[in-house]
PyMOL commands that place a pseudoatom at each C-alpha (Angstrom):
pseudoatom trace, name=CA, resn=MET, resi=1, chain=A, elem=C, hetatm=0, pos=[-1.061, 34.377, -6.986]
pseudoatom trace, name=CA, resn=GLY, resi=2, chain=A, elem=C, hetatm=0, pos=[-1.693, 32.077, -9.874]
pseudoatom trace, name=CA, resn=SER, resi=3, chain=A, elem=C, hetatm=0, pos=[2.137, 31.569, -9.853]
pseudoatom trace, name=CA, resn=LEU, resi=4, chain=A, elem=C, hetatm=0, pos=[1.934, 30.435, -6.149]
pseudoatom trace, name=CA, resn=LEU, resi=5, chain=A, elem=C, hetatm=0, pos=[-0.488, 27.638, -6.838]
pseudoatom trace, name=CA, resn=VAL, resi=6, chain=A, elem=C, hetatm=0, pos=[1.261, 26.282, -10.112]
pseudoatom trace, name=CA, resn=LEU, resi=7, chain=A, elem=C, hetatm=0, pos=[4.470, 25.912, -7.515]
pseudoatom trace, name=CA, resn=GLY, resi=8, chain=A, elem=C, hetatm=0, pos=[2.194, 24.698, -5.113]
pseudoatom trace, name=CA, resn=LEU, resi=9, chain=A, elem=C, hetatm=0, pos=[0.883, 21.947, -7.108]
pseudoatom trace, name=CA, resn=LEU, resi=10, chain=A, elem=C, hetatm=0, pos=[4.312, 21.141, -8.964]
pseudoatom trace, name=CA, resn=GLY, resi=11, chain=A, elem=C, hetatm=0, pos=[6.093, 20.705, -5.412]
pseudoatom trace, name=CA, resn=TYR, resi=12, chain=A, elem=C, hetatm=0, pos=[3.055, 18.316, -4.283]
pseudoatom trace, name=CA, resn=PHE, resi=13, chain=A, elem=C, hetatm=0, pos=[3.481, 16.493, -7.536]
pseudoatom trace, name=CA, resn=VAL, resi=14, chain=A, elem=C, hetatm=0, pos=[7.264, 16.095, -7.149]
pseudoatom trace, name=CA, resn=TYR, resi=15, chain=A, elem=C, hetatm=0, pos=[6.612, 14.930, -3.234]
pseudoatom trace, name=CA, resn=VAL, resi=16, chain=A, elem=C, hetatm=0, pos=[4.047, 12.134, -4.130]
pseudoatom trace, name=CA, resn=LEU, resi=17, chain=A, elem=C, hetatm=0, pos=[6.504, 10.894, -6.964]
pseudoatom trace, name=CA, resn=GLY, resi=18, chain=A, elem=C, hetatm=0, pos=[9.263, 11.092, -4.238]
pseudoatom trace, name=CA, resn=ILE, resi=19, chain=A, elem=C, hetatm=0, pos=[7.317, 9.197, -1.683]
pseudoatom trace, name=CA, resn=GLY, resi=20, chain=A, elem=C, hetatm=0, pos=[6.327, 6.247, -4.375]
pseudoatom trace, name=CA, resn=ALA, resi=21, chain=A, elem=C, hetatm=0, pos=[10.152, 6.044, -5.559]
pseudoatom trace, name=CA, resn=SER, resi=22, chain=A, elem=C, hetatm=0, pos=[11.451, 5.915, -2.273]
pseudoatom trace, name=CA, resn=ARG, resi=23, chain=A, elem=C, hetatm=0, pos=[8.698, 2.934, -1.195]
pseudoatom trace, name=CA, resn=GLN, resi=24, chain=A, elem=C, hetatm=0, pos=[9.595, 1.243, -4.229]
pseudoatom trace, name=CA, resn=LYS, resi=25, chain=A, elem=C, hetatm=0, pos=[13.460, 1.658, -3.653]
pseudoatom trace, name=CA, resn=GLN, resi=26, chain=A, elem=C, hetatm=0, pos=[13.095, 0.485, 0.156]
pseudoatom trace, name=CA, resn=LEU, resi=27, chain=A, elem=C, hetatm=0, pos=[10.582, -2.604, -0.573]
pseudoatom trace, name=CA, resn=GLY, resi=28, chain=A, elem=C, hetatm=0, pos=[13.497, -3.643, -2.931]
pseudoatom trace, name=CA, resn=ALA, resi=29, chain=A, elem=C, hetatm=0, pos=[16.259, -3.567, -0.382]
pseudoatom trace, name=CA, resn=THR, resi=30, chain=A, elem=C, hetatm=0, pos=[16.110, -5.129, 3.082]
pseudoatom trace, name=CA, resn=THR, resi=31, chain=A, elem=C, hetatm=0, pos=[12.472, -6.233, 3.905]
pseudoatom trace, name=CA, resn=THR, resi=32, chain=A, elem=C, hetatm=0, pos=[11.302, -8.841, 6.455]
pseudoatom trace, name=CA, resn=THR, resi=33, chain=A, elem=C, hetatm=0, pos=[8.106, -11.157, 5.537]
pseudoatom trace, name=CA, resn=THR, resi=34, chain=A, elem=C, hetatm=0, pos=[5.094, -12.060, 7.621]
pseudoatom trace, name=CA, resn=TYR, resi=35, chain=A, elem=C, hetatm=0, pos=[1.507, -13.420, 7.530]
pseudoatom trace, name=CA, resn=ALA, resi=36, chain=A, elem=C, hetatm=0, pos=[-1.160, -10.891, 7.389]
pseudoatom trace, name=CA, resn=VAL, resi=37, chain=A, elem=C, hetatm=0, pos=[-5.075, -11.220, 7.561]
pseudoatom trace, name=CA, resn=VAL, resi=38, chain=A, elem=C, hetatm=0, pos=[-7.157, -9.736, 4.874]
pseudoatom trace, name=CA, resn=ILE, resi=39, chain=A, elem=C, hetatm=0, pos=[-9.926, -7.400, 6.655]
pseudoatom trace, name=CA, resn=ASP, resi=40, chain=A, elem=C, hetatm=0, pos=[-12.964, -5.721, 5.410]
pseudoatom trace, name=CA, resn=GLU, resi=41, chain=A, elem=C, hetatm=0, pos=[-11.612, -2.466, 4.137]
pseudoatom trace, name=CA, resn=LYS, resi=42, chain=A, elem=C, hetatm=0, pos=[-12.356, -1.847, 0.119]
pseudoatom trace, name=CA, resn=ASN, resi=43, chain=A, elem=C, hetatm=0, pos=[-9.522, -0.202, -1.941]
pseudoatom trace, name=CA, resn=TYR, resi=44, chain=A, elem=C, hetatm=0, pos=[-11.678, 0.689, -5.343]
pseudoatom trace, name=CA, resn=PHE, resi=45, chain=A, elem=C, hetatm=0, pos=[-9.454, 0.347, -8.365]
pseudoatom trace, name=CA, resn=GLY, resi=46, chain=A, elem=C, hetatm=0, pos=[-9.066, 3.622, -10.658]
pseudoatom trace, name=CA, resn=ASN, resi=47, chain=A, elem=C, hetatm=0, pos=[-11.796, 2.600, -12.964]
pseudoatom trace, name=CA, resn=SER, resi=48, chain=A, elem=C, hetatm=0, pos=[-14.396, 1.665, -9.821]
pseudoatom trace, name=CA, resn=PRO, resi=49, chain=A, elem=C, hetatm=0, pos=[-17.009, 4.267, -11.016]
pseudoatom trace, name=CA, resn=VAL, resi=50, chain=A, elem=C, hetatm=0, pos=[-17.785, 1.688, -13.848]
pseudoatom trace, name=CA, resn=SER, resi=51, chain=A, elem=C, hetatm=0, pos=[-16.730, -1.634, -12.685]
pseudoatom trace, name=CA, resn=HIS, resi=52, chain=A, elem=C, hetatm=0, pos=[-16.903, -1.347, -8.914]
pseudoatom trace, name=CA, resn=GLN, resi=53, chain=A, elem=C, hetatm=0, pos=[-13.819, -3.551, -9.151]
pseudoatom trace, name=CA, resn=PHE, resi=54, chain=A, elem=C, hetatm=0, pos=[-11.923, -3.601, -5.655]
pseudoatom trace, name=CA, resn=SER, resi=55, chain=A, elem=C, hetatm=0, pos=[-9.409, -5.190, -3.698]
pseudoatom trace, name=CA, resn=TYR, resi=56, chain=A, elem=C, hetatm=0, pos=[-9.624, -5.766, 0.351]
pseudoatom trace, name=CA, resn=SER, resi=57, chain=A, elem=C, hetatm=0, pos=[-6.921, -4.287, 2.807]
pseudoatom trace, name=CA, resn=PHE, resi=58, chain=A, elem=C, hetatm=0, pos=[-4.778, -6.430, 5.041]
pseudoatom trace, name=CA, resn=GLU, resi=59, chain=A, elem=C, hetatm=0, pos=[-3.601, -6.101, 8.465]
pseudoatom trace, name=CA, resn=PHE, resi=60, chain=A, elem=C, hetatm=0, pos=[-0.431, -7.280, 10.427]
pseudoatom trace, name=CA, resn=THR, resi=61, chain=A, elem=C, hetatm=0, pos=[1.474, -6.469, 13.930]
pseudoatom trace, name=CA, resn=VAL, resi=62, chain=A, elem=C, hetatm=0, pos=[4.912, -5.170, 14.431]
pseudoatom trace, name=CA, resn=ALA, resi=63, chain=A, elem=C, hetatm=0, pos=[6.191, -4.550, 17.854]
pseudoatom trace, name=CA, resn=GLY, resi=64, chain=A, elem=C, hetatm=0, pos=[2.321, -4.255, 18.898]
pseudoatom trace, name=CA, resn=LYS, resi=65, chain=A, elem=C, hetatm=0, pos=[1.715, -1.609, 16.711]
pseudoatom trace, name=CA, resn=LYS, resi=66, chain=A, elem=C, hetatm=0, pos=[-0.924, -2.340, 13.768]
pseudoatom trace, name=CA, resn=TYR, resi=67, chain=A, elem=C, hetatm=0, pos=[-0.674, -1.632, 10.318]
pseudoatom trace, name=CA, resn=THR, resi=68, chain=A, elem=C, hetatm=0, pos=[-2.214, -2.089, 7.100]
pseudoatom trace, name=CA, resn=GLY, resi=69, chain=A, elem=C, hetatm=0, pos=[-1.853, -2.629, 3.140]
pseudoatom trace, name=CA, resn=ASN, resi=70, chain=A, elem=C, hetatm=0, pos=[-3.439, -2.769, 0.062]
pseudoatom trace, name=CA, resn=THR, resi=71, chain=A, elem=C, hetatm=0, pos=[-3.727, -6.566, -1.445]
pseudoatom trace, name=CA, resn=GLY, resi=72, chain=A, elem=C, hetatm=0, pos=[-4.064, -5.059, -4.745]
pseudoatom trace, name=CA, resn=ASP, resi=73, chain=A, elem=C, hetatm=0, pos=[-5.730, -8.637, -5.573]
pseudoatom trace, name=CA, resn=SER, resi=74, chain=A, elem=C, hetatm=0, pos=[-9.479, -8.867, -6.236]
pseudoatom trace, name=CA, resn=ASN, resi=75, chain=A, elem=C, hetatm=0, pos=[-9.161, -12.391, -5.883]
pseudoatom trace, name=CA, resn=CYS, resi=76, chain=A, elem=C, hetatm=0, pos=[-8.539, -11.943, -1.567]
pseudoatom trace, name=CA, resn=GLN, resi=77, chain=A, elem=C, hetatm=0, pos=[-11.598, -12.346, 0.721]
pseudoatom trace, name=CA, resn=VAL, resi=78, chain=A, elem=C, hetatm=0, pos=[-11.860, -11.389, 4.341]
pseudoatom trace, name=CA, resn=GLY, resi=79, chain=A, elem=C, hetatm=0, pos=[-10.336, -13.608, 6.478]
pseudoatom trace, name=CA, resn=ASP, resi=80, chain=A, elem=C, hetatm=0, pos=[-7.869, -15.168, 3.900]
pseudoatom trace, name=CA, resn=ILE, resi=81, chain=A, elem=C, hetatm=0, pos=[-3.821, -15.111, 5.436]
pseudoatom trace, name=CA, resn=ILE, resi=82, chain=A, elem=C, hetatm=0, pos=[-1.673, -13.768, 3.067]
pseudoatom trace, name=CA, resn=ARG, resi=83, chain=A, elem=C, hetatm=0, pos=[2.298, -13.367, 2.826]
pseudoatom trace, name=CA, resn=ILE, resi=84, chain=A, elem=C, hetatm=0, pos=[3.593, -9.841, 2.537]
pseudoatom trace, name=CA, resn=LYS, resi=85, chain=A, elem=C, hetatm=0, pos=[6.726, -7.960, 3.038]
pseudoatom trace, name=CA, resn=TYR, resi=86, chain=A, elem=C, hetatm=0, pos=[7.788, -4.843, 4.825]
pseudoatom trace, name=CA, resn=VAL, resi=87, chain=A, elem=C, hetatm=0, pos=[10.347, -2.254, 5.586]
pseudoatom trace, name=CA, resn=PRO, resi=88, chain=A, elem=C, hetatm=0, pos=[11.306, -3.172, 9.163]
pseudoatom trace, name=CA, resn=ALA, resi=89, chain=A, elem=C, hetatm=0, pos=[12.150, 0.746, 9.699]
pseudoatom trace, name=CA, resn=ASN, resi=90, chain=A, elem=C, hetatm=0, pos=[9.086, 1.533, 8.150]
pseudoatom trace, name=CA, resn=PRO, resi=91, chain=A, elem=C, hetatm=0, pos=[6.352, -0.683, 8.283]
pseudoatom trace, name=CA, resn=THR, resi=92, chain=A, elem=C, hetatm=0, pos=[4.100, 1.419, 6.410]
pseudoatom trace, name=CA, resn=PHE, resi=93, chain=A, elem=C, hetatm=0, pos=[5.920, 0.387, 3.113]
pseudoatom trace, name=CA, resn=ASN, resi=94, chain=A, elem=C, hetatm=0, pos=[4.422, -2.941, 2.523]
pseudoatom trace, name=CA, resn=GLU, resi=95, chain=A, elem=C, hetatm=0, pos=[3.367, -5.227, -0.198]
pseudoatom trace, name=CA, resn=LYS, resi=96, chain=A, elem=C, hetatm=0, pos=[1.610, -8.478, -0.543]
pseudoatom trace, name=CA, resn=LEU, resi=97, chain=A, elem=C, hetatm=0, pos=[3.674, -11.433, -2.028]
pseudoatom trace, name=CA, resn=ASP, resi=98, chain=A, elem=C, hetatm=0, pos=[2.595, -12.998, -4.879]
pseudoatom trace, name=CA, resn=SER, resi=99, chain=A, elem=C, hetatm=0, pos=[1.102, -17.002, -4.194]
pseudoatom trace, name=CA, resn=GLU, resi=100, chain=A, elem=C, hetatm=0, pos=[3.718, -19.524, -4.164]
for i in range(1, 100): cmd.bond("trace and resi %d" % i, "trace and resi %d" % (i + 1))
show_as sticks, trace
zoom trace
């Protein structure tokens, strides 16, 4: 029973790493840019129990379907319009572009 738990945790860890690597690889390949609006959905940073720092999410639409992402930028405010990039085949893979 204990070895099944260890194998399950190891499998999950490998899966999460694989998804992150795939996301970064796809975002580094062919992407499309568009504009998104910052929405009132908070994403707390890792040390948030101490500092309570967060960033807001953004929302954009592709082919009539809404997608969200994390700005990762504590300077963004609700209602801001930001430039983002996303993978056309999988818009859930998206990120905010740096300001120009």
